N, C-alpha and C positions, 0 to 999 in steps of 0.2 A: 111597926105599922106604917103602911104607905102613906105619903103625904100628898098624892095627886090632887087632892080636893083644895089645896092652898091656891090662891090666886097668885099668878106670876107673870110679870112683864118680861118677855125674854128678849125683846128689841134692845139693842145697844144704844146708849145716849152719848151724845158728843160733849165732851167737857171742854172743848178748846174755846178760849175767849175771842181769838182773833182769826180773820179770814185770811188769805193769801195776799192781800194788799200790800202788806209790809215787805214782800220779797220780790225781787226782780226789778226791771225796769232799767233805763238808760243812765239815769243819775247814779251817784254814789249810793250803794245800797247794801243790803244783806241778801244772800242766796241761801234758801233752805233746801237740802238734798236728802232723800231717803236712799240709803245703800244696803244691798242685802248682807247680812252677815255671812262670812266665810269661814269654813272650817280649816283644819290645819293643812289640809291639801288644797286650799284655795276654792274649794266647791261651795256655791251659793247654799244657803240653808233656807229652806221654804218657810215663808212667814215670819222671818225675825229680820230687824233692820238695825243700823246705826243711822243717827240723824246727823248730818254735817251742816254746820252753821258757818257759812262764808262771810267775813268782812270783805266787800268787794269795792275798794276804793284804792287801788294800787298806785295810781298817779300821785296820790297824797300819802303814801305810804300806810294806807288802810286806816288812816285817822278818821274817826267817826263823827260823822255829822248828827244833828238833831234827829233826822229821820232814819239814821242807821241805828241809832240806840233804840228807836222804837222797834225797829226790825229784829235786834238781838233778844229784846224782850219777848217779843211774839214767837221767835223762833224757839226760844227756851220753854215757853209755855206750851207750845205746840209739840215739842218732843216729849216733855214731862208727861203730857195727857194721853200720848200715843201708846196703846197697849202693846204694840208689836215692836217698840223701840227698846233695844237692849242698852245702849249707851249714847252719848252725845259727843260729837266730835267738833271742837270750837277751833276754827282755823281761818285762814285769809287767803286771797287771791294773790299770785305772784310768787317771786322768789326773793324780795328784798326785805320785806316788813310783815310781821304778823299784825302788829298794831303799834303806832306811836302816840296814842291817846286821842284826845278831843282835836277837833278840826281847827286849827288857830287861825285860818282864814276865816272861818264862820265866827270864832270869838272875837276876832278884831273888828270884822265888819258889822256885826250885829249885837253881840252880847256886851262889848266893852261899854261902860258908863251907863249900862241898863241893868242895875242889881236885881230888880224884881224878875226881870225876864230870864237872867242868869240862875236866879234861884229855881224858877220853874224847869229849867234845864237840868239843874242838878238833881231835882226830884226824879227826873227820868233817868239819869245816870244811877243814882242810888237804886232805882227800881231795877236797872239793868244788872247790878252786882247781886242784888237780892234774887233775882230770876236764876242767876247762876248757882248760888249758894243753897237755893230751895229746889233745884230741880230733882225731880224724883228718879233720875237715872245717873249713873256715874258719868262725869264729865272729863274728857281728855283734851287737853290743850296740844294741838299739833302746831308746834311753833316753826313755820316756814321762813321766818327772817327776823329781824330786830324786834324785841318786845321791850319797849320803853315807856316811861311815863305812865299815863292812864292805860296803856295797852299792857304794861306789866302788871298794873292792878287788877285789870279783869282777868288777866292770865293767872294771877295767885289766887283768885277766887275759884277756879276750877279744881279738879281733884288730883289729877296727875298730869304731868307735862312731859311729853317726848320732843325733841328739839333737833333741828338743823344745827350742825356745828358750826355754821357760819352766823348763827344768830348771836346777837349781844342783848344784854339785860341791863336795865337801870331806871333811875328816875331822874326827872328834868326839872320840876316844880320850882325849886328856890333860885334857878337860874333864869326861869322865863314867867316870873309874876304869879307862881301858884305854889302849893304845898301838896305832898303826896298823900292827901286824905281821902282818896278814893279807894282806900283799902291798904295801901302800902304800909302806913304807920300801924294799922291794926294786924295785918297778916305776917309782915317780914320778920318780926321778932319771934314768930314760931317756926319759921323756916331757918334763920340764920342765928348766930349768936347775936346777943344785944348790941355788942361792939360793931360788928359787921352790918347789922341793920341800920344802926345809926349812920354808919359812914356811908353806906350805899344810898341811904335816903337823902342825905344832905350834900355829898360830894358832886351829885350830878355826873358822875363817871359811869361808863358802861362797862360791865365784865362779860367776858366770854362764856359761851354755853358750857365749856369744860371746866371753867372756874366755878361756875354756879352749880354744876354737877357735883364737883368735890366739895362744895359748901353745903349741899343738900336742898337746893331750891328747886331742882328739877330731877326727873327720873332718869332719862337717858338722853345722851347726845350722840348722834350718828351723822356719818359723812353723807354730804349730797353732792359732792363734786366727782366726776368720772372723766378719765383720760385714758384712751386706748382700752377701754373696758375695764379698768381698774379703777378702784374707788381710791380718793385722795382725801385725807383728812385736811382740815382748814389750815393751810399753811401759814397764816398770819398769827397763829396761836402756838405756843409751845404746849406740847402734850407730854412733857416728862415732868417729873418732880424734881425741883433743884433748890439749893440753898441760896437765898439773896439777902445780903447783910444780916446773916444769922437767921433769917426766916425761912422756913419750909413752904415753897409757893408751887402752884400748879395752874395751868390754864391762862398764864400771862402772856402779853403781846411778844413776839419775836423781836430781837433788837432792831432798831432803826435800820441798821446796815442790810438787813435781810427782807425789808418791807418790798422793796422794788422788785426782786426776784419773786417774791410770794404773790404780788399782785399779778405778774405776768404769767406765773402758774395758774392763777384762777382764771385769767383771760382766755388761757389755752384748753380750759376744761368746759364740759358741759354740765349743767345743773339737772340733777335727777333725784326725785324724792322717793325713788323705790324703797330704799331701806326705811325711811321715816314712816311711809305708809303700811310697810310689814310690820312695824313696831305697833302702829294703831291697830291693824287687824289682829295682831297676836293679843293685845289687850282686851279688845271686844270679844274675842272669841273665849278669853278666860272669864269674862263677866258672864258670857252666856252659859257657862258651866257651873254657875253658882245660884243658889236660890236667891231670887230677886228681891224679897222681902228682908231677908237676912242680910244680902248685900248692901241695900239702901240703908239699913238701920246702921250698919258698921260704918258706912261713909259718913252719915249724919252724925255719928258719935265723935268723929274726927273734925268734920266742918264745925260742929258747935263750939270748938275753942277758938276758931277764927270769928265765928259770927258773934260771940259774946262781946268782944271788944268792937266790932263794926257797930253792932246795934247801939253801944253805949254812945258811941262818938258820931254817927252819920248825920243826926239832926243838927246838932250845933255846929258841925263842920260844913252842913249845908248853908247855914245862915252866914258863917264867916266867908265862904266862897262867894256868896252873893254881894256881901258888902265889899269884899276885895276887887271886885270888877271895876269900882269906881276908884281904885287907888292902883297899888302894884301891878295887878293883873292888866289893867288898862295900858300900862307902859309896856309890861313884859310881852304880851301878845301882839301889840302893834309893832315892836320892835321885831319880833320873830317874822311877822307877816310882811314886813318891809324890806326884808333882808336882801332881795334882788335888786331893789332900788338903792339900798345904802351900803351894802356890802357887809353889814353887821347885823347879827340876829339877837343881839342883846344890848341893854341900855349901857349908859356910862355909869357903872355902880359907884365908882369914887365921886363923882359929881353929885349923884342921888344922896349920898351919905353925909356929903358936905352942906347941901341944901337943908337936909334934915337937922343937922347940927346948927345951922343958922335959924332954925325955926321958920323957914320959908313956908309961904302958902303953897298948898298943892293945887296948882291952877295951870293954864296952857303954857305960862312962861317956865315954870317948873319942868312941864314935860318937853318943851323945846330944848331946854338945857341938857336933858339926859338922853334924849332921843337922837339917834345919828342923822344928819341931814342927807337928802338923796346925792347920790354921786353925779358930778357934772360930766 
């Protein structure tokens, strides 16, 4: 029986929460871009797009300011509710960094010793991670450079990572007054062994893209250097498997004696993201040829393992982070922000521990004894 008599509203509703005010502008910001999906021959497909969300603060290694965090949230909500979007590409401007985490200059100048204000900021940060994890489209992290600290955390919240082979990965919190509570302690044990996750979180070392590929943190690492029309793999990293002190290793730095020549080779090359973008296009086209509802349900089934532990810990971690802004974070972020004036980006950890052992009051004198003095 025909159902023409049923009353239908065929106009499309707008489910987006934000306007475009969070995108663009001259200050460090976030750029939102709609790109046509391309088929295997590179031909644009009518009516289908990928959403590119760009961190745009290359002068500060794409560290995110408060306003940029809002822009990422807005970008993911916009892409998630856009019917024509097949996938989201989360990336950044420039060739040095995807993201190095929160903007330490802003932390030092505004948030240090303001725990309530920092708590409000962390609420936004948590909402940014949630926006990635809850996006109704697959999310590809296109890593154009270093992905460390909070940048590593928001990167791990995405679904698939394809990387420049010049990129490095790691955490930095315990060295600079924080802890990797923005997802690393929740996500990393799902990617790496518990031992590797522990060491990477607390050592504050950075690991190469090739090492992270071998250990399962990322999907692919591709060369981005070209010389005389030929692709050149990152010469600072060994790309062979070898035995070192009885351990089979891969993706470790080249010996110190070779770093000078490697840096000269890099300087003689041009940076070209053609292969990286081709990998992104290939993934978007793959997603385009899958049932969208089946696809996102499959993705959410995997995301759920990360989200379970993230949801358990994000609120208590928020409160700890706020309180810590009047303690170790105050010292750590100010030391990092003052590195041009002092020549050192960390505190005197030995003196700090000595003062703690003496039961010293955490006051301005305590800070003066642990922070480096400006160079004369």
